[in-house]
PALUM-466336 format. One record per residue: residue number from 1; residue in one letter; x, y, z of N, C-alpha, C, CB in turn. Coordinates in steps of 0.02 Angstrom, whole numbers, plus 50000, padded with zeros to 5 digits. Glycine has a CB too. Layout:
// residues N
{num NUM residuo A n.east X n.north Y n.up Z ca.east X ca.north Y ca.up Z c.east X c.north Y c.up Z cb.east X cb.north Y cb.up Z}
...
This chain:
// residues 112
{num 1 residuo X n.east 50042 n.north 49941 n.up 50000 ca.east 50000 ca.north 50000 ca.up 50000 c.east 50044 c.north 50062 c.up 50000 cb.east 49952 cb.north 50000 cb.up 50061}
{num 2 residuo X n.east 50030 n.north 50108 n.up 49957 ca.east 50066 ca.north 50171 ca.up 49955 c.east 50034 c.north 50219 c.up 50004 cb.east 50066 cb.north 50201 cb.up 49883}
{num 3 residuo X n.east 50074 n.north 50254 n.up 50042 ca.east 50047 ca.north 50303 ca.up 50089 c.east 50070 c.north 50372 c.up 50067 cb.east 50070 cb.north 50288 cb.up 50161}
{num 4 residuo X n.east 50029 n.north 50421 n.up 50085 ca.east 50047 ca.north 50490 ca.up 50072 c.east 50052 c.north 50526 c.up 50138 cb.east 49995 cb.north 50525 cb.up 50025}
{num 5 residuo X n.east 50088 n.north 50580 n.up 50138 ca.east 50096 ca.north 50618 ca.up 50199 c.east 50076 c.north 50689 c.up 50186 cb.east 50169 cb.north 50614 cb.up 50225}
{num 6 residuo X n.east 50033 n.north 50717 n.up 50229 ca.east 50009 ca.north 50785 ca.up 50224 c.east 50027 c.north 50821 c.up 50288 cb.east 49932 cb.north 50788 cb.up 50210}
{num 7 residuo X n.east 50043 n.north 50884 n.up 50283 ca.east 50056 ca.north 50925 ca.up 50342 c.east 49999 c.north 50974 c.up 50350 cb.east 50125 cb.north 50962 cb.up 50336}
{num 8 residuo X n.east 49964 n.north 50970 n.up 50407 ca.east 49910 ca.north 51015 ca.up 50423 c.east 49930 c.north 51049 c.up 50488 cb.east 49841 cb.north 50976 cb.up 50431}
{num 9 residuo X n.east 49945 n.north 51114 n.up 50483 ca.east 49971 ca.north 51149 ca.up 50542 c.east 50036 c.north 51114 c.up 50564 cb.east 49919 cb.north 51150 cb.up 50600}
{num 10 residuo X n.east 50038 n.north 51092 n.up 50625 ca.east 50097 ca.north 51057 ca.up 50649 c.east 50085 c.north 50982 c.up 50653 cb.east 50117 cb.north 51083 cb.up 50718}
{num 11 residuo X n.east 50024 n.north 50960 n.up 50635 ca.east 50009 ca.north 50888 ca.up 50638 c.east 50032 c.north 50853 c.up 50574 cb.east 49933 cb.north 50876 cb.up 50649}
{num 12 residuo X n.east 50056 n.north 50793 n.up 50582 ca.east 50079 ca.north 50753 ca.up 50526 c.east 50033 c.north 50693 c.up 50517 cb.east 50153 cb.north 50730 cb.up 50536}
{num 13 residuo X n.east 50012 n.north 50680 n.up 50456 ca.east 49967 ca.north 50624 ca.up 50442 c.east 49999 c.north 50578 c.up 50392 cb.east 49898 cb.north 50648 cb.up 50418}
{num 14 residuo X n.east 50004 n.north 50515 n.up 50408 ca.east 50027 ca.north 50465 ca.up 50362 c.east 49969 c.north 50419 c.up 50349 cb.east 50090 cb.north 50426 cb.up 50389}
{num 15 residuo X n.east 49953 n.north 50408 n.up 50285 ca.east 49895 ca.north 50368 ca.up 50266 c.east 49893 c.north 50301 c.up 50303 cb.east 49894 cb.north 50355 cb.up 50192}
{num 16 residuo X n.east 49834 n.north 50277 n.up 50315 ca.east 49825 ca.north 50214 ca.up 50349 c.east 49752 c.north 50195 c.up 50350 cb.east 49853 cb.north 50218 cb.up 50421}
{num 17 residuo X n.east 49731 n.north 50153 n.up 50397 ca.east 49662 ca.north 50132 ca.up 50401 c.east 49619 c.north 50188 c.up 50430 cb.east 49656 cb.north 50069 cb.up 50444}
{num 18 residuo X n.east 49562 n.north 50200 n.up 50399 ca.east 49517 ca.north 50253 ca.up 50421 c.east 49496 c.north 50243 c.up 50494 cb.east 49455 cb.north 50256 cb.up 50377}
{num 19 residuo X n.east 49485 n.north 50180 n.up 50514 ca.east 49463 ca.north 50167 ca.up 50583 c.east 49514 c.north 50189 c.up 50635 cb.east 49448 cb.north 50093 cb.up 50592}
{num 20 residuo X n.east 49577 n.north 50194 n.up 50615 ca.east 49631 ca.north 50212 ca.up 50662 c.east 49644 c.north 50287 c.up 50666 cb.east 49694 cb.north 50176 cb.up 50642}
{num 21 residuo X n.east 49608 n.north 50327 n.up 50628 ca.east 49622 ca.north 50399 ca.up 50627 c.east 49606 c.north 50434 c.up 50692 cb.east 49583 cb.north 50431 cb.up 50572}
{num 22 residuo X n.east 49554 n.north 50412 n.up 50727 ca.east 49535 ca.north 50441 ca.up 50792 c.east 49516 c.north 50383 c.up 50838 cb.east 49476 cb.north 50492 cb.up 50785}
{num 23 residuo X n.east 49526 n.north 50394 n.up 50903 ca.east 49509 ca.north 50343 ca.up 50953 c.east 49448 c.north 50365 c.up 50992 cb.east 49569 cb.north 50330 cb.up 51001}
{num 24 residuo X n.east 49408 n.north 50316 n.up 51014 ca.east 49352 ca.north 50330 ca.up 51057 c.east 49377 c.north 50352 c.up 51126 cb.east 49306 cb.north 50269 cb.up 51064}
{num 25 residuo X n.east 49340 n.north 50399 n.up 51157 ca.east 49352 ca.north 50419 ca.up 51225 c.east 49285 c.north 50418 c.up 51262 cb.east 49386 cb.north 50490 cb.up 51230}
{num 26 residuo X n.east 49285 n.north 50391 n.up 51322 ca.east 49223 ca.north 50386 ca.up 51361 c.east 49191 c.north 50454 c.up 51371 cb.east 49237 cb.north 50353 cb.up 51429}
{num 27 residuo X n.east 49126 n.north 50458 n.up 51353 ca.east 49087 ca.north 50519 ca.up 51363 c.east 49108 c.north 50578 c.up 51321 cb.east 49092 cb.north 50538 cb.up 51434}
{num 28 residuo X n.east 49141 n.north 50565 n.up 51264 ca.east 49168 ca.north 50621 ca.up 51226 c.east 49158 c.north 50613 c.up 51150 cb.east 49242 cb.north 50628 cb.up 51240}
{num 29 residuo X n.east 49167 n.north 50669 n.up 51117 ca.east 49171 ca.north 50672 ca.up 51044 c.east 49243 c.north 50692 c.up 51028 cb.east 49119 cb.north 50723 cb.up 51013}
{num 30 residuo X n.east 49276 n.north 50653 n.up 50987 ca.east 49346 ca.north 50666 ca.up 50969 c.east 49348 c.north 50681 c.up 50894 cb.east 49393 cb.north 50606 cb.up 50987}
{num 31 residuo X n.east 49386 n.north 50732 n.up 50874 ca.east 49393 ca.north 50747 ca.up 50803 c.east 49466 c.north 50759 c.up 50786 cb.east 49350 cb.north 50808 cb.up 50784}
{num 32 residuo X n.east 49481 n.north 50746 n.up 50722 ca.east 49549 ca.north 50757 ca.up 50697 c.east 49544 c.north 50781 c.up 50625 cb.east 49593 cb.north 50692 cb.up 50702}
{num 33 residuo X n.east 49566 n.north 50841 n.up 50612 ca.east 49566 ca.north 50868 ca.up 50544 c.east 49622 c.north 50834 c.up 50505 cb.east 49574 cb.north 50946 cb.up 50544}
{num 34 residuo X n.east 49605 n.north 50803 n.up 50450 ca.east 49653 ca.north 50766 ca.up 50410 c.east 49679 c.north 50808 c.up 50352 cb.east 49622 cb.north 50701 cb.up 50383}
{num 35 residuo X n.east 49634 n.north 50843 n.up 50319 ca.east 49652 ca.north 50885 ca.up 50262 c.east 49616 c.north 50952 c.up 50269 cb.east 49633 cb.north 50851 cb.up 50194}
{num 36 residuo X n.east 49653 n.north 51006 n.up 50255 ca.east 49623 ca.north 51073 ca.up 50254 c.east 49650 c.north 51108 c.up 50193 cb.east 49639 cb.north 51113 cb.up 50320}
{num 37 residuo X n.east 49605 n.north 51130 n.up 50149 ca.east 49627 ca.north 51164 ca.up 50089 c.east 49573 c.north 51210 c.up 50063 cb.east 49646 cb.north 51113 cb.up 50036}
{num 38 residuo X n.east 49588 n.north 51243 n.up 50009 ca.east 49541 ca.north 51290 ca.up 49979 c.east 49477 c.north 51258 c.up 49955 cb.east 49574 cb.north 51325 cb.up 49922}
{num 39 residuo X n.east 49480 n.north 51194 n.up 49938 ca.east 49421 ca.north 51159 ca.up 49914 c.east 49378 c.north 51128 c.up 49968 cb.east 49441 cb.north 51105 cb.up 49867}
{num 40 residuo X n.east 49403 n.north 51128 n.up 50030 ca.east 49365 ca.north 51101 ca.up 50085 c.east 49408 c.north 51068 c.up 50137 cb.east 49315 cb.north 51051 cb.up 50059}
{num 41 residuo X n.east 49376 n.north 51028 n.up 50180 ca.east 49412 ca.north 50994 ca.up 50234 c.east 49389 c.north 50921 c.up 50238 cb.east 49402 cb.north 51030 cb.up 50301}
{num 42 residuo X n.east 49432 n.north 50880 n.up 50268 ca.east 49415 ca.north 50811 ca.up 50284 c.east 49432 c.north 50802 c.up 50358 cb.east 49454 cb.north 50759 cb.up 50238}
{num 43 residuo X n.east 49382 n.north 50781 n.up 50397 ca.east 49391 ca.north 50774 ca.up 50469 c.east 49364 c.north 50706 c.up 50491 cb.east 49355 cb.north 50831 cb.up 50507}
{num 44 residuo X n.east 49402 n.north 50672 n.up 50533 ca.east 49381 ca.north 50608 ca.up 50562 c.east 49352 c.north 50623 c.up 50631 cb.east 49440 cb.north 50557 cb.up 50566}
{num 45 residuo X n.east 49296 n.north 50589 n.up 50648 ca.east 49263 ca.north 50597 ca.up 50712 c.east 49252 c.north 50529 c.up 50745 cb.east 49196 cb.north 50634 cb.up 50704}
{num 46 residuo X n.east 49255 n.north 50528 n.up 50811 ca.east 49236 ca.north 50470 ca.up 50851 c.east 49189 c.north 50494 c.up 50906 cb.east 49299 cb.north 50432 cb.up 50882}
{num 47 residuo X n.east 49129 n.north 50464 n.up 50910 ca.east 49078 ca.north 50483 ca.up 50959 c.east 49067 c.north 50424 c.up 51006 cb.east 49012 cb.north 50505 cb.up 50925}
{num 48 residuo X n.east 49070 n.north 50436 n.up 51070 ca.east 49050 ca.north 50383 ca.up 51117 c.east 48974 c.north 50376 c.up 51114 cb.east 49074 cb.north 50400 cb.up 51190}
{num 49 residuo X n.east 48949 n.north 50318 n.up 51133 ca.east 48877 ca.north 50306 ca.up 51132 c.east 48839 c.north 50361 c.up 51168 cb.east 48861 cb.north 50238 cb.up 51164}
{num 50 residuo X n.east 48786 n.north 50387 n.up 51137 ca.east 48745 ca.north 50439 ca.up 51166 c.east 48770 c.north 50510 c.up 51154 cb.east 48740 cb.north 50428 cb.up 51239}
{num 51 residuo X n.east 48831 n.north 50517 n.up 51130 ca.east 48858 ca.north 50583 ca.up 51116 c.east 48833 c.north 50608 c.up 51048 cb.east 48936 cb.north 50582 cb.up 51117}
{num 52 residuo X n.east 48837 n.north 50673 n.up 51036 ca.east 48814 ca.north 50699 ca.up 50973 c.east 48832 c.north 50772 c.up 50962 cb.east 48740 cb.north 50691 cb.up 50968}
{num 53 residuo X n.east 48803 n.north 50799 n.up 50911 ca.east 48810 ca.north 50870 ca.up 50895 c.east 48741 c.north 50900 c.up 50890 cb.east 48852 cb.north 50882 cb.up 50829}
{num 54 residuo X n.east 48729 n.north 50955 n.up 50923 ca.east 48663 ca.north 50987 ca.up 50921 c.east 48651 c.north 51017 c.up 50852 cb.east 48657 cb.north 51041 cb.up 50976}
{num 55 residuo X n.east 48588 n.north 51032 n.up 50838 ca.east 48570 ca.north 51058 ca.up 50772 c.east 48609 c.north 51122 c.up 50756 cb.east 48494 cb.north 51072 cb.up 50769}
{num 56 residuo X n.east 48634 n.north 51124 n.up 50695 ca.east 48671 ca.north 51181 ca.up 50671 c.east 48668 c.north 51181 c.up 50595 cb.east 48745 cb.north 51179 cb.up 50696}
{num 57 residuo X n.east 48696 n.north 51233 n.up 50564 ca.east 48700 ca.north 51236 ca.up 50491 c.east 48772 c.north 51247 c.up 50472 cb.east 48654 cb.north 51292 cb.up 50463}
{num 58 residuo X n.east 48787 n.north 51234 n.up 50409 ca.east 48854 ca.north 51246 ca.up 50382 c.east 48845 c.north 51281 c.up 50314 cb.east 48895 cb.north 51179 cb.up 50374}
{num 59 residuo X n.east 48891 n.north 51324 n.up 50296 ca.east 48884 ca.north 51361 ca.up 50233 c.east 48900 c.north 51319 c.up 50171 cb.east 48929 cb.north 51421 cb.up 50234}
{num 60 residuo X n.east 48924 n.north 51258 n.up 50180 ca.east 48944 ca.north 51216 ca.up 50124 c.east 48912 c.north 51146 c.up 50129 cb.east 49021 cb.north 51209 cb.up 50121}
{num 61 residuo X n.east 48907 n.north 51111 n.up 50072 ca.east 48885 ca.north 51042 ca.up 50073 c.east 48934 c.north 51001 c.up 50115 cb.east 48879 cb.north 51013 cb.up 50001}
{num 62 residuo X n.east 48907 n.north 50951 n.up 50150 ca.east 48949 ca.north 50906 ca.up 50190 c.east 48929 c.north 50834 c.up 50177 cb.east 48944 cb.north 50923 cb.up 50266}
{num 63 residuo X n.east 48978 n.north 50791 n.up 50165 ca.east 48966 ca.north 50721 ca.up 50153 c.east 48993 c.north 50681 c.up 50212 cb.east 48998 cb.north 50698 cb.up 50086}
{num 64 residuo X n.east 48951 n.north 50638 n.up 50241 ca.east 48972 ca.north 50595 ca.up 50297 c.east 48978 c.north 50524 c.up 50272 cb.east 48921 cb.north 50599 cb.up 50356}
{num 65 residuo X n.east 49036 n.north 50493 n.up 50285 ca.east 49048 ca.north 50422 ca.up 50272 c.east 49055 c.north 50389 c.up 50340 cb.east 49112 cb.north 50410 cb.up 50226}
{num 66 residuo X n.east 49008 n.north 50344 n.up 50357 ca.east 49010 ca.north 50309 ca.up 50421 c.east 49059 c.north 50251 c.up 50414 cb.east 48938 cb.north 50283 cb.up 50441}
{num 67 residuo X n.east 49108 n.north 50248 n.up 50461 ca.east 49159 ca.north 50196 ca.up 50457 c.east 49155 c.north 50146 c.up 50515 cb.east 49227 cb.north 50228 cb.up 50456}
{num 68 residuo X n.east 49114 n.north 50161 n.up 50566 ca.east 49106 ca.north 50114 ca.up 50621 c.east 49043 c.north 50132 c.up 50660 cb.east 49169 cb.north 50115 cb.up 50668}
{num 69 residuo X n.east 49007 n.north 50082 n.up 50684 ca.east 48949 ca.north 50094 ca.up 50726 c.east 48889 c.north 50122 c.up 50687 cb.east 48967 cb.north 50142 cb.up 50781}
{num 70 residuo X n.east 48846 n.north 50157 n.up 50725 ca.east 48786 ca.north 50185 ca.up 50693 c.east 48764 c.north 50248 c.up 50730 cb.east 48729 cb.north 50134 cb.up 50692}
{num 71 residuo X n.east 48726 n.north 50289 n.up 50693 ca.east 48703 ca.north 50353 ca.up 50721 c.east 48636 c.north 50371 c.up 50689 cb.east 48755 cb.north 50409 cb.up 50709}
{num 72 residuo X n.east 48604 n.north 50420 n.up 50720 ca.east 48546 ca.north 50451 ca.up 50689 c.east 48567 c.north 50521 c.up 50669 cb.east 48484 cb.north 50452 cb.up 50739}
{num 73 residuo X n.east 48563 n.north 50536 n.up 50605 ca.east 48579 ca.north 50602 ca.up 50580 c.east 48515 c.north 50634 c.up 50555 cb.east 48634 cb.north 50599 cb.up 50523}
{num 74 residuo X n.east 48498 n.north 50691 n.up 50582 ca.east 48438 ca.north 50727 ca.up 50563 c.east 48457 c.north 50783 c.up 50516 cb.east 48400 cb.north 50753 cb.up 50626}
{num 75 residuo X n.east 48426 n.north 50784 n.up 50458 ca.east 48440 ca.north 50836 ca.up 50408 c.east 48373 c.north 50868 c.up 50389 cb.east 48476 cb.north 50807 cb.up 50344}
{num 76 residuo X n.east 48368 n.north 50933 n.up 50399 ca.east 48306 ca.north 50968 ca.up 50383 c.east 48246 c.north 50941 c.up 50420 cb.east 48293 cb.north 50964 cb.up 50310}
{num 77 residuo X n.east 48257 n.north 50919 n.up 50482 ca.east 48203 ca.north 50894 ca.up 50524 c.east 48185 c.north 50820 c.up 50513 cb.east 48142 cb.north 50934 cb.up 50513}
{num 78 residuo X n.east 48217 n.north 50787 n.up 50464 ca.east 48202 ca.north 50717 ca.up 50450 c.east 48259 c.north 50673 c.up 50475 cb.east 48191 cb.north 50706 cb.up 50373}
{num 79 residuo X n.east 48245 n.north 50625 n.up 50521 ca.east 48297 ca.north 50581 ca.up 50547 c.east 48315 c.north 50526 c.up 50498 cb.east 48275 cb.north 50550 cb.up 50613}
{num 80 residuo X n.east 48380 n.north 50509 n.up 50496 ca.east 48406 ca.north 50456 ca.up 50453 c.east 48449 c.north 50410 c.up 50495 cb.east 48446 cb.north 50485 cb.up 50392}
{num 81 residuo X n.east 48436 n.north 50345 n.up 50494 ca.east 48478 ca.north 50296 ca.up 50528 c.east 48535 c.north 50279 c.up 50480 cb.east 48438 cb.north 50232 cb.up 50549}
{num 82 residuo X n.east 48597 n.north 50287 n.up 50503 ca.east 48655 ca.north 50272 ca.up 50461 c.east 48702 c.north 50226 c.up 50499 cb.east 48692 cb.north 50337 cb.up 50440}
{num 83 residuo X n.east 48734 n.north 50181 n.up 50462 ca.east 48779 ca.north 50131 ca.up 50493 c.east 48842 c.north 50125 c.up 50451 cb.east 48743 cb.north 50062 cb.up 50501}
{num 84 residuo X n.east 48890 n.north 50089 n.up 50479 ca.east 48955 ca.north 50079 ca.up 50445 c.east 48944 c.north 50058 c.up 50373 cb.east 48996 cb.north 50026 cb.up 50482}
{num 85 residuo X n.east 48981 n.north 50092 n.up 50328 ca.east 48977 ca.north 50078 ca.up 50257 c.east 48928 c.north 50122 c.up 50220 cb.east 48958 cb.north 50007 cb.up 50246}
{num 86 residuo X n.east 48889 n.north 50163 n.up 50257 ca.east 48840 ca.north 50206 ca.up 50225 c.east 48863 c.north 50279 c.up 50225 cb.east 48772 cb.north 50201 cb.up 50261}
{num 87 residuo X n.east 48832 n.north 50318 n.up 50180 ca.east 48848 ca.north 50388 ca.up 50173 c.east 48784 c.north 50429 c.up 50173 cb.east 48889 cb.north 50402 cb.up 50107}
{num 88 residuo X n.east 48791 n.north 50493 n.up 50192 ca.east 48734 ca.north 50539 ca.up 50188 c.east 48761 c.north 50609 c.up 50172 cb.east 48694 cb.north 50540 cb.up 50255}
{num 89 residuo X n.east 48724 n.north 50644 n.up 50130 ca.east 48742 ca.north 50713 ca.up 50111 c.east 48700 c.north 50762 c.up 50152 cb.east 48731 cb.north 50725 cb.up 50035}
{num 90 residuo X n.east 48733 n.north 50811 n.up 50181 ca.east 48699 ca.north 50864 ca.up 50217 c.east 48709 c.north 50928 c.up 50175 cb.east 48727 cb.north 50873 cb.up 50291}
{num 91 residuo X n.east 48655 n.north 50951 n.up 50141 ca.east 48662 ca.north 51009 ca.up 50097 c.east 48680 c.north 51073 c.up 50135 cb.east 48597 cb.north 51020 cb.up 50059}
{num 92 residuo X n.east 48713 n.north 51117 n.up 50101 ca.east 48731 ca.north 51182 ca.up 50129 c.east 48669 c.north 51216 c.up 50157 cb.east 48765 cb.north 51227 cb.up 50076}
{num 93 residuo X n.east 48677 n.north 51246 n.up 50214 ca.east 48626 ca.north 51286 ca.up 50249 c.east 48567 c.north 51246 c.up 50276 cb.east 48600 cb.north 51339 cb.up 50202}
{num 94 residuo X n.east 48566 n.north 51180 n.up 50266 ca.east 48512 ca.north 51139 ca.up 50294 c.east 48527 c.north 51124 c.up 50367 cb.east 48503 cb.north 51072 cb.up 50253}
{num 95 residuo X n.east 48480 n.north 51136 n.up 50413 ca.east 48493 ca.north 51119 ca.up 50483 c.east 48504 c.north 51043 c.up 50490 cb.east 48433 cb.north 51141 cb.up 50528}
{num 96 residuo X n.east 48555 n.north 51025 n.up 50529 ca.east 48570 ca.north 50954 ca.up 50540 c.east 48598 c.north 50943 c.up 50610 cb.east 48619 cb.north 50929 cb.up 50487}
{num 97 residuo X n.east 48589 n.north 50882 n.up 50634 ca.east 48614 ca.north 50862 ca.up 50700 c.east 48628 c.north 50788 c.up 50698 cb.east 48562 cb.north 50880 cb.up 50757}
{num 98 residuo X n.east 48666 n.north 50763 n.up 50747 ca.east 48677 ca.north 50691 ca.up 50749 c.east 48686 c.north 50667 c.up 50820 cb.east 48738 cb.north 50672 cb.up 50708}
{num 99 residuo X n.east 48668 n.north 50603 n.up 50829 ca.east 48676 ca.north 50570 ca.up 50894 c.east 48699 c.north 50499 c.up 50882 cb.east 48609 cb.north 50571 cb.up 50934}
{num 100 residuo X n.east 48750 n.north 50478 n.up 50919 ca.east 48776 ca.north 50410 ca.up 50913 c.east 48729 c.north 50361 c.up 50948 cb.east 48847 cb.north 50406 cb.up 50944}
{num 101 residuo X n.east 48702 n.north 50315 n.up 50910 ca.east 48659 ca.north 50262 ca.up 50937 c.east 48702 c.north 50212 c.up 50975 cb.east 48619 cb.north 50227 cb.up 50881}
{num 102 residuo X n.east 48763 n.north 50203 n.up 50951 ca.east 48815 ca.north 50163 ca.up 50983 c.east 48880 c.north 50199 c.up 50967 cb.east 48815 cb.north 50088 cb.up 50958}
{num 103 residuo X n.east 48936 n.north 50174 n.up 50991 ca.east 48999 ca.north 50205 ca.up 50973 c.east 49000 c.north 50212 c.up 50897 cb.east 49061 cb.north 50163 cb.up 50998}
{num 104 residuo X n.east 49024 n.north 50269 n.up 50872 ca.east 49014 ca.north 50287 ca.up 50803 c.east 49074 c.north 50327 c.up 50778 cb.east 48949 cb.north 50326 cb.up 50793}
{num 105 residuo X n.east 49101 n.north 50308 n.up 50719 ca.east 49154 ca.north 50346 ca.up 50687 c.east 49132 c.north 50366 c.up 50617 cb.east 49221 cb.north 50306 cb.up 50685}
{num 106 residuo X n.east 49153 n.north 50426 n.up 50597 ca.east 49136 ca.north 50450 ca.up 50531 c.east 49193 c.north 50493 c.up 50503 cb.east 49071 cb.north 50490 cb.up 50532}
{num 107 residuo X n.east 49192 n.north 50497 n.up 50437 ca.east 49235 ca.north 50544 ca.up 50401 c.east 49189 c.north 50597 c.up 50373 cb.east 49278 cb.north 50508 cb.up 50344}
{num 108 residuo X n.east 49203 n.north 50660 n.up 50388 ca.east 49163 ca.north 50716 ca.up 50364 c.east 49203 c.north 50753 c.up 50310 cb.east 49144 cb.north 50764 cb.up 50422}
{num 109 residuo X n.east 49174 n.north 50758 n.up 50251 ca.east 49206 ca.north 50795 ca.up 50196 c.east 49164 c.north 50857 c.up 50185 cb.east 49211 cb.north 50751 cb.up 50130}
{num 110 residuo X n.east 49192 n.north 50915 n.up 50200 ca.east 49159 ca.north 50979 ca.up 50190 c.east 49182 c.north 51006 c.up 50123 cb.east 49176 cb.north 51030 cb.up 50249}
{num 111 residuo X n.east 49134 n.north 51016 n.up 50077 ca.east 49149 ca.north 51035 ca.up 50009 c.east 49134 c.north 51109 c.up 49999 cb.east 49109 cb.north 50991 cb.up 49958}
{num 112 residuo X n.east 49185 n.north 51148 n.up 49984 ca.east 49174 ca.north 51220 ca.up 49973 c.east 49158 c.north 51235 c.up 49901 cb.east 49235 cb.north 51260 cb.up 49993}
């Protein structure tokens, strides 16, 4: 496997398994920005069971790729059950929120 290395601020990222990008922490939401550029960002998240993000909006489209566990993601007032291997698009300016039904990891791609 070929790996690439990106420098984001002072953090160094060497390609590897998506599941290993962030670790679960009890009672917490953990995030790690992997890529930051003019075209958008890629961020890995790990949510402990029951943790989430309250309803908010973003100025850009956001694509979530679930890589472990499951969550309920509400977009525009409509709840969606998502699990490992599934994706969901959250359109720009649409209110959205999420809650981990169980321990849950995702990759968030914010597209500018």
